[in-house]
C-alpha positions, 0 to 999 in steps of 0.5 A: 835232609832238610834244605835250606831254600831262597825264594825269588819272588815272583809277582802273582798274576791274578787268573781268577777274575769273574767273568759272565754270569759271575759278574753281578754287579751292574752297570759296567764299564766296557772296553772292547777287545780292541781297547776301545771305550764302549761306555757304562752301560747294564750288565745285561747289555755288556753280556749280549755284546759279549755273545754276538761277539763271540767272547767273554765279559771279564771283570778286570778291575773290580775295585772301581764303581763302576767295575770295568769289564773288557770283552776277551777270550778269557781261555786264551788269555789265561793261556798266555799269561802262564806262558809269558811267567818265567819258571824261576828255579829256587836255589837249594842248599844240597849236601854232599858228604865225605869220608876221610878215607874216601878216595880218590875215584870217590871223590871224582864221582862227588865232585861231578854230583856237586857240578850238577847242583851248580848247573841247577844254580844251587849251593853244595855244602860238603860234609865232612863225616868224622867216625871214631878217632877220625875227628882228632886228625882234622888236618886230613879233612882241611887238606880235602877241602883245600884240594876241591878248592884248588879243583873248581879254582875261580868257578865257584865262591866260598860262603862258607870256609871250611869249619866245625859244625859239632862234629863235622866239617862243613864248607859251602861253595856257590857257583861263580856267575856264568862259570857252569854256563847257562843251564838252559843253553846246556840243556838245549845244545844237548838236545842237538848233540842227541842227533836226528829223530828216531824216525830218521835214524830208523829210515837210515837204517833200512838196507837200501835195495840192491841197484838194477845191473846194468843189462850188458850190450848185446851183440850186433846180429849180422844183417841178413844178406840176400842169397846169392844166386844159383849159377845157370846150368848149360842147356844141352844141346841135342 
């Protein structure tokens, strides 16, 4: 199904600058890594300073004379530029197809699908498909579209009210600002609800070793008593 896209222009960043041996123009105006002006010098002298500093010589303004070059870490700069460019979603027109005989359960599934599109920032085109003599019962399609609008309420804006387009009836809706929440915030909240990391779960699932039972106190042994002295025997008288 072809989808219409609304392009959002993002200012391109020129990351294909000439650097090091690709710079053939001489002399050049050199700027240091800390934005200090190092003056105009031959190309080879600027290259020597770049090697001594462990940096790249990058041509940042090639259309002036002499061209402006700068000492920088070119790879790190390109990575930073890509990281700073915020990815913007291209708004698309998604389609949800319905039938006059679609039951309530299937219609709820279709609406959940539409909500996912709204969360991504897309518009949704509800297309009512007629078959045979169904196209003569348009009031059924209008009633279904009205129930969809009543269910969404103020969360959506009507871009195109229900109307016939050939043999189909079409209605286009878009999400109201902030009606379905911020997709990035929703994703972050989903990650928080996922719970601890799998390693933590594995550790929690490990059975704990039974704690050693406390040893019962031994009964106190009776103290050893000195043997009682035997009674002295009476001496016989002779």
